[in-house]
All heavy atoms as an XYZ file, in Angstrom:
604
protein
N      81.088     85.430     72.628
C      82.379     85.806     72.916
C      82.620     85.822     74.462
O      81.706     86.035     75.246
C      82.685     87.288     72.508
C      82.764     87.390     70.999
O      83.104     86.362     70.317
O      82.436     88.439     70.399
N      83.790     85.458     74.842
C      84.189     85.430     76.236
C      84.722     86.784     76.617
O      85.567     87.347     75.964
C      85.238     84.366     76.565
C      84.604     82.959     76.288
C      85.729     84.438     77.953
C      85.586     81.869     76.401
N      84.229     87.422     77.698
C      84.703     88.703     78.132
C      85.767     88.500     79.116
O      85.543     87.787     80.170
C      83.507     89.569     78.687
C      82.464     89.788     77.615
C      84.094     90.805     79.217
C      81.193     90.461     78.165
N      86.980     88.934     78.868
C      88.028     88.817     79.841
C      88.113     90.114     80.640
O      88.065     91.183     80.153
C      89.369     88.657     78.996
C      89.356     87.400     78.254
C      90.733     87.195     77.580
C      90.691     85.908     76.710
N      91.950     85.687     76.041
N      88.318     89.922     81.940
C      88.463     91.068     82.865
C      89.769     91.816     82.572
O      90.741     91.149     82.049
C      88.438     90.513     84.228
C      88.811     89.075     84.126
C      88.368     88.658     82.698
N      89.801     93.131     82.798
C      91.031     93.873     82.626
C      91.963     93.513     83.782
O      91.795     94.125     84.918
C      90.738     95.338     82.547
C      91.960     96.228     82.246
O      92.981     95.697     82.033
N      91.716     97.484     82.242
N      92.837     92.694     83.585
C      93.776     92.265     84.703
C      95.022     93.101     84.606
O      95.814     92.926     83.690
C      94.149     90.768     84.565
C      92.952     89.872     84.539
S      92.239     89.723     86.253
C      93.493     88.653     87.026
N      95.190     93.944     85.563
C      96.407     94.774     85.578
C      97.508     93.920     86.167
O      97.300     93.040     87.024
C      96.211     96.000     86.569
N      98.697     94.068     85.674
C      99.870     93.380     86.184
C     100.242     93.963     87.568
O     100.143     95.137     87.740
C     101.056     93.463     85.164
C     100.841     92.607     83.969
C     102.060     92.587     83.156
C     101.884     91.772     81.917
N     103.073     91.653     81.115
N     100.703     93.093     88.409
C     101.122     93.604     89.694
C     102.556     93.415     89.873
O     103.159     92.401     89.528
C     100.379     92.703     90.773
C     100.502     93.213     92.153
S      99.564     94.649     92.471
C      98.092     94.012     93.133
N     103.253     94.450     90.296
C     104.644     94.404     90.631
C     104.852     94.316     92.122
O     104.216     95.154     92.906
C     105.377     95.625     90.157
C     106.842     95.655     90.384
C     107.549     96.834     89.683
N     108.939     96.717     90.084
C     109.731     97.814     90.063
N     109.297     98.896     89.646
N     111.013     97.688     90.420
N     105.594     93.366     92.617
C     105.795     93.212     94.039
C     107.269     93.240     94.410
O     108.067     92.973     93.543
C     105.137     91.873     94.597
C     103.570     91.921     94.346
C     105.707     90.648     93.849
N     107.494     93.482     95.643
C     108.885     93.469     96.071
C     109.029     93.886     97.495
O     107.980     94.083     98.141
N     110.218     93.948     97.964
C     110.488     94.370     99.372
C     111.538     95.370     99.466
O     112.345     95.503     98.568
C     110.838     93.229    100.336
C     112.174     92.577     99.942
C     109.743     92.103    100.294
C     112.783     91.847    101.035
N     111.499     96.089    100.591
C     112.555     97.106    100.842
C     113.040     96.766    102.257
O     112.185     96.632    103.228
C     112.146     98.562    100.761
C     113.219     99.486    101.178
C     111.681     98.895     99.384
N     114.336     96.614    102.458
C     114.953     96.289    103.749
C     115.713     97.546    104.195
O     116.461     98.171    103.447
C     115.943     95.130    103.677
C     116.603     94.888    105.006
C     115.179     93.885    103.180
N     115.432     97.998    105.412
C     116.209     99.034    106.058
C     117.537     98.466    106.398
O     117.711     97.845    107.461
C     115.479     99.602    107.264
C     116.219    100.828    107.800
O     117.456    100.980    107.593
O     115.579    101.625    108.464
N     118.535     98.559    105.523
C     119.821     97.882    105.698
C     120.590     98.286    106.954
O     121.298     97.459    107.577
C     120.674     98.105    104.458
C     120.081     97.535    103.186
C     120.971     97.909    102.018
C     120.352     97.449    100.720
N     121.127     97.802     99.562
N     120.421     99.499    107.355
C     121.115     99.958    108.564
C     120.538     99.438    109.863
O     121.183     99.329    110.852
C     121.254    101.459    108.640
C     122.255    102.052    107.535
C     123.633    101.439    107.736
O     124.197    101.334    108.832
O     124.181    100.959    106.638
N     119.255     99.038    109.904
C     118.607     98.585    111.086
C     118.537     97.078    111.097
O     118.288     96.429    112.171
C     117.245     99.151    111.234
C     117.196    100.635    111.429
C     115.815    101.134    111.674
C     115.824    102.600    111.985
N     114.424    103.158    112.015
N     118.769     96.373    109.972
C     118.732     94.907    109.866
C     119.941     94.322    110.645
O     121.081     94.758    110.470
C     118.819     94.490    108.391
S     118.852     92.647    108.195
N     119.608     93.292    111.468
C     120.729     92.675    112.280
C     121.148     91.218    111.757
O     121.844     90.506    112.467
C     120.253     92.479    113.709
C     120.015     93.850    114.482
C     119.794     93.648    115.903
C     118.349     93.525    116.123
N     117.971     93.472    117.545
N     120.568     91.025    110.557
C     121.040     89.712    109.861
C     120.664     88.453    110.690
O     121.339     87.458    110.678
N     119.450     88.454    111.283
C     119.050     87.284    112.065
C     118.674     86.107    111.160
O     118.502     84.997    111.709
C     117.899     87.694    112.980
S     116.353     87.921    112.135
N     118.532     86.349    109.932
C     118.262     85.303    108.871
C     116.789     84.742    108.914
O     116.516     83.877    108.039
C     119.307     84.155    108.882
C     119.520     83.595    107.503
C     118.959     83.081    109.883
C     120.738     82.830    107.319
N     115.978     85.231    109.782
C     114.541     84.715    109.869
C     113.839     84.925    108.569
O     113.070     84.048    108.126
C     113.898     85.350    111.100
C     114.285     84.893    112.353
C     113.515     85.564    113.496
N     114.159     85.107    114.715
C     113.926     85.701    115.937
N     113.205     86.783    115.949
N     114.570     85.313    116.987
N     114.000     86.079    107.970
C     113.332     86.375    106.705
C     113.798     85.462    105.512
O     113.000     84.969    104.765
C     113.476     87.882    106.307
S     115.176     88.300    106.093
N     115.101     85.143    105.518
C     115.648     84.322    104.531
C     115.030     82.876    104.599
O     114.626     82.278    103.602
C     117.172     84.256    104.626
C     117.745     83.174    103.682
C     117.809     85.577    104.474
N     114.923     82.381    105.859
C     114.277     81.067    106.046
C     112.780     81.052    105.700
O     112.261     80.084    105.210
C     114.640     80.659    107.558
C     113.835     79.311    107.836
C     116.040     80.451    107.779
N     112.053     82.193    106.099
C     110.630     82.247    105.852
C     110.260     82.404    104.435
O     109.135     82.124    104.045
C     110.065     83.387    106.678
N     111.089     82.851    103.573
C     110.759     83.179    102.197
C     110.508     81.937    101.342
O     111.507     81.154    101.253
C     111.854     83.940    101.495
S     111.461     84.412     99.817
N     109.344     81.726    100.870
C     108.967     80.457    100.073
C     109.610     80.451     98.716
O     109.722     79.341     98.143
C     107.536     80.459    100.029
C     107.136     81.891    100.078
C     108.146     82.527    100.941
N     110.088     81.530     98.194
C     110.551     81.599     96.853
C     112.139     81.855     96.781
O     112.687     82.085     95.734
C     109.891     82.705     96.020
O     110.106     83.950     96.641
C     108.415     82.268     95.897
N     112.749     81.826     97.903
C     114.230     82.022     97.945
C     114.678     83.324     97.308
O     115.697     83.480     96.684
C     114.936     80.838     97.217
C     114.636     79.479     97.740
C     115.060     79.261     99.091
C     114.743     77.798     99.493
N     114.035     77.666    100.775
N     113.797     84.364     97.634
C     114.090     85.730     97.087
C     115.187     86.427     97.907
O     115.936     87.220     97.433
C     112.789     86.546     97.157
O     111.836     85.966     96.336
C     113.029     87.981     96.714
N     115.303     86.070     99.188
C     116.239     86.820    100.098
C     117.440     85.965    100.477
O     117.459     84.759    100.490
C     115.527     87.175    101.376
C     114.249     88.039    101.256
C     113.507     88.088    102.533
C     114.671     89.408    100.806
N     118.449     86.785    100.751
C     119.756     86.134    101.345
C     120.478     87.223    102.062
O     120.178     88.377    101.960
C     120.600     85.561    100.234
C     121.527     84.385    100.782
O     121.536     84.223    102.057
O     122.165     83.732    100.039
N     121.491     86.872    102.837
C     122.234     87.943    103.507
C     123.281     88.445    102.602
O     123.925     87.724    101.768
C     122.938     87.356    104.762
C     121.969     86.843    105.916
C     122.858     86.404    107.054
C     121.037     88.012    106.260
N     123.515     89.724    102.561
C     124.532     90.360    101.746
C     125.851     89.987    102.243
O     126.171     89.671    103.356
C     124.296     91.948    101.847
N     126.773     90.103    101.262
C     128.221     89.847    101.561
C     128.797     91.084    102.317
O     129.688     90.969    103.158
C     128.996     89.635    100.292
C     128.668     88.253     99.621
C     129.484     88.036     98.343
C     129.179     86.676     97.740
N     127.848     86.338     97.522
N     128.214     92.248    102.050
C     128.611     93.489    102.685
C     127.988     93.550    104.064
O     127.043     92.883    104.303
C     128.228     94.711    101.879
C     128.817     94.792    100.487
C     128.083     93.912     99.501
O     126.832     93.635     99.684
O     128.652     93.508     98.477
N     128.543     94.441    104.958
C     127.986     94.673    106.224
C     127.459     96.128    106.305
O     127.938     97.028    105.585
C     128.999     94.353    107.391
C     129.295     92.901    107.449
C     130.169     95.257    107.240
N     126.522     96.376    107.231
C     125.970     97.689    107.468
C     126.908     98.421    108.503
O     127.920     97.902    108.898
C     124.499     97.624    107.893
C     124.297     96.850    109.110
O     125.184     96.663    109.943
N     123.063     96.534    109.421
N     126.513     99.582    108.807
C     127.309    100.437    109.742
C     127.418     99.780    111.100
O     128.396    100.169    111.823
N     126.640     98.838    111.487
C     126.813     98.120    112.823
C     127.587     96.868    112.626
O     127.787     96.135    113.661
C     125.405     97.863    113.386
C     124.601     99.144    113.687
C     123.264     98.771    114.273
C     122.428    100.018    114.519
N     121.066     99.708    114.957
N     128.002     96.538    111.482
C     128.808     95.285    111.277
C     128.002     94.045    110.957
O     128.495     92.907    110.962
N     126.674     94.224    110.687
C     125.784     93.024    110.440
C     125.704     92.829    108.901
O     125.577     93.795    108.195
C     124.386     93.261    110.949
C     124.337     93.323    112.464
C     123.957     94.463    113.092
C     124.682     92.242    113.250
C     123.823     94.580    114.484
C     124.514     92.273    114.680
C     124.176     93.418    115.222
O     124.072     93.521    116.601
N     125.732     91.523    108.537
C     125.265     91.186    107.102
C     123.784     91.354    107.032
O     123.068     90.571    107.688
C     125.744     89.751    106.778
C     127.203     89.580    106.786
N     127.962     89.898    105.576
C     128.080     89.134    107.683
C     129.291     89.594    105.878
N     129.360     89.177    107.148
N     123.313     92.290    106.225
C     121.852     92.586    106.176
C     121.189     91.747    105.179
O     121.856     91.218    104.234
C     121.658     94.076    105.928
C     122.486     94.561    104.786
C     121.911     94.453    103.469
C     123.749     95.118    104.822
C     122.591     94.913    102.293
C     124.432     95.600    103.775
C     123.852     95.488    102.530
O     124.549     95.934    101.416
N     119.920     91.639    105.196
C     119.136     90.929    104.206
C     118.945     91.727    102.981
O     118.794     92.943    103.040
C     117.759     90.550    104.883
O     116.987     89.825    103.946
N     118.944     91.079    101.888
C     118.699     91.761    100.584
C     118.037     90.837     99.528
O     118.096     89.610     99.699
C     120.021     92.341     99.990
C     120.961     91.267     99.559
C     122.178     91.832     98.879
O     122.352     93.040     98.718
O     123.122     91.105     98.605
N     117.395     91.421     98.603
C     116.748     90.645     97.569
C     117.812     90.179     96.594
O     118.575     90.999     95.950
C     115.695     91.455     96.816
C     114.442     91.772     97.593
S     113.227     92.693     96.596
C     112.525     91.330     95.690
N     117.975     88.806     96.447
C     118.970     88.336     95.560
C     118.321     87.691     94.296
O     118.980     87.462     93.333
C     119.853     87.220     96.215
C     120.701     87.818     97.215
C     119.007     86.062     96.719
N     117.012     87.522     94.351
C     116.148     86.914     93.297
C     114.878     87.729     93.206
O     113.853     87.115     93.493
C     116.025     85.452     93.574
C     115.562     84.737     92.385
O     115.501     85.239     91.348
N     115.106     83.446     92.603
N     114.930     89.019     92.893
C     113.718     89.794     92.912
C     112.531     89.419     92.058
O     111.359     89.544     92.434
C     114.107     91.196     92.589
C     115.551     91.030     91.899
C     116.053     89.786     92.390
N     112.864     88.779     90.908
C     111.796     88.357     89.982
C     110.959     87.145     90.656
O     109.909     86.918     90.245
C     112.316     88.018     88.530
C     113.326     86.936     88.595
C     114.695     87.494     88.955
O     115.025     88.695     88.916
O     115.605     86.591     89.155
N     111.579     86.571     91.643
C     110.832     85.434     92.264
C     109.873     85.918     93.398
O     108.965     85.086     93.773
C     111.797     84.406     92.865
N     109.921     87.111     93.790
C     109.113     87.592     94.902
C     107.647     87.549     94.515
O     107.289     88.011     93.401
C     109.538     89.051     95.284
S     108.586     89.670     96.753
N     106.811     87.050     95.342
C     105.384     86.933     95.127
C     104.582     87.923     96.040
O     103.355     87.904     96.043
C     104.814     85.484     95.306
C     105.191     85.011     96.693
C     105.448     84.628     94.232
C     104.613     83.555     96.974
N     105.319     88.667     96.836
C     104.591     89.656     97.759
C     103.865     89.057     98.886
O     102.945     89.666     99.424
N     104.244     87.870     99.340
C     103.487     87.105    100.369
C     103.626     87.752    101.770
O     102.823     87.502    102.621
C     103.897     85.693    100.445
S     105.556     85.403    101.002
N     104.683     88.576    101.984
C     104.969     89.281    103.231
C     105.337     88.355    104.365
O     105.490     88.763    105.541
C     103.743     90.143    103.719
N     105.730     87.127    104.123
C     106.198     86.251    105.140
C     107.495     86.846    105.767
O     107.671     86.694    107.007
C     106.651     84.799    104.529
O     105.429     84.188    104.156
N     108.405     87.384    105.014
C     109.617     87.990    105.508
C     109.303     89.123    106.542
O     109.842     89.105    107.614
C     110.481     88.505    104.394
S     109.608     89.705    103.307
N     108.368     89.980    106.198
C     108.067     91.095    106.980
C     107.374     90.639    108.261
O     107.591     91.207    109.442
C     107.180     92.062    106.338
N     106.564     89.602    108.257
C     105.820     89.012    109.396
C     106.873     88.443    110.508
O     106.521     88.541    111.617
C     104.840     88.039    108.981
C     103.688     88.532    108.155
C     102.805     87.412    107.645
C     102.759     89.439    109.022
N     107.917     87.819    109.982
C     108.830     87.197    110.889
C     109.927     88.121    111.385
O     110.631     87.749    112.318
C     109.393     85.855    110.423
C     108.308     84.862    110.064
C     110.353     86.143    109.136
N     110.019     89.277    110.796
C     111.193     90.184    111.162
C     110.930     90.759    112.538
O     109.996     91.399    112.802
C     111.356     91.337    110.151
S     112.698     92.444    110.547
N     111.823     90.449    113.541
C     111.681     90.901    114.874
C     111.825     92.420    115.025
O     111.343     93.021    116.009
C     112.622     90.100    115.692
C     113.784     89.811    114.687
C     113.017     89.673    113.388
N     112.478     93.075    114.121
C     112.734     94.495    114.191
C     111.932     95.358    113.261
O     112.059     96.572    113.127
C     114.214     94.777    113.942
C     114.989     94.073    115.059
O     114.712     94.193    116.243
O     115.986     93.354    114.719
N     111.008     94.730    112.459
C     110.089     95.333    111.537
C     110.895     96.274    110.547
O     110.579     97.442    110.383
C     109.050     96.181    112.283
O     108.281     95.428    113.104
N     111.957     95.761    109.974
C     112.738     96.573    109.042
C     112.484     96.229    107.584
O     113.146     96.759    106.651
C     114.271     96.421    109.313
C     114.602     96.778    110.698
C     114.696     94.979    109.035
N     111.467     95.410    107.375
C     111.092     95.095    105.911
C     109.771     95.598    105.597
O     108.766     95.424    106.338
C     111.092     93.502    105.762
C     112.469     92.905    106.120
C     110.643     93.142    104.372
C     112.537     91.395    106.117
N     109.640     96.211    104.426
C     108.375     96.792    103.959
C     108.148     95.998    102.603
O     108.977     95.902    101.704
C     108.589     98.261    103.623
O     108.894     98.943    104.861
C     107.218     98.863    103.065
N     106.936     95.485    102.487
C     106.555     94.863    101.286
C     105.602     95.829    100.484
O     104.753     96.516    101.035
C     105.673     93.576    101.653
C     105.236     92.869    100.344
C     106.540     92.703    102.469
N     105.864     95.887     99.236
C     105.100     96.759     98.345
C     104.459     96.024     97.183
O     104.967     94.986     96.740
C     105.863     97.995     97.799
C     106.998     97.569     96.871
C     106.710     97.486     95.553
C     108.282     97.460     97.409
C     107.832     97.205     94.697
C     109.340     97.126     96.502
C     109.085     97.053     95.203
O     110.163     96.753     94.306
N     103.294     96.411     96.764
C     102.559     95.889     95.679
C     102.078     97.096     94.894
O     101.381     97.907     95.413
C     101.443     94.970     96.118
C     101.865     93.791     96.887
C     100.692     92.963     97.418
C     101.077     91.849     98.344
N     100.064     90.963     98.836
N     102.321     97.100     93.628
C     101.920     98.165     92.711
C     101.295     97.631     91.441
O     101.843     96.706     90.872
C     103.008     99.071     92.383
C     103.806     99.697     93.560
S     105.050    100.915     93.028
C     106.036     99.934     91.898
N     100.220     98.292     90.965
C      99.673     97.869     89.624
C     100.633     98.539     88.597
O     101.065     99.646     88.714
C      98.276     98.507     89.464
C      97.311     97.704     90.269
O      97.427     96.516     90.468
N      96.213     98.343     90.699
N     100.922     97.767     87.573
C     101.722     98.238     86.474
C     100.841     98.209     85.231
O     100.251     97.217     84.907
C     102.964     97.353     86.339
C     103.789     97.857     85.143
C     103.774     97.302     87.557
N     100.861     99.295     84.515
C     100.034     99.383     83.257
C     100.771     98.710     82.112
O     101.900     98.849     81.881
C      99.757    100.831     82.940
C      98.893    101.478     84.080
C      97.519    100.763     84.260
O      96.970    100.083     83.443
N      96.991    100.998     85.449
């Protein structure tokens, strides 16, 4: 018999601090899975902030967070039972 390892499913995604995002679009360009885009709405400062438009496509690579000049993106990865 082949023993299969207990592979927990991983849930990944990002959180953008919408009020601090300046809509520079760097994260949108850096995302390899087209998960992000700029929102149609604006934040309190008048910027179109970045948001997840295709969350199921996110692979948790953190490219978006790495290129963000204001560090307003948090990437999370969680085991799901």
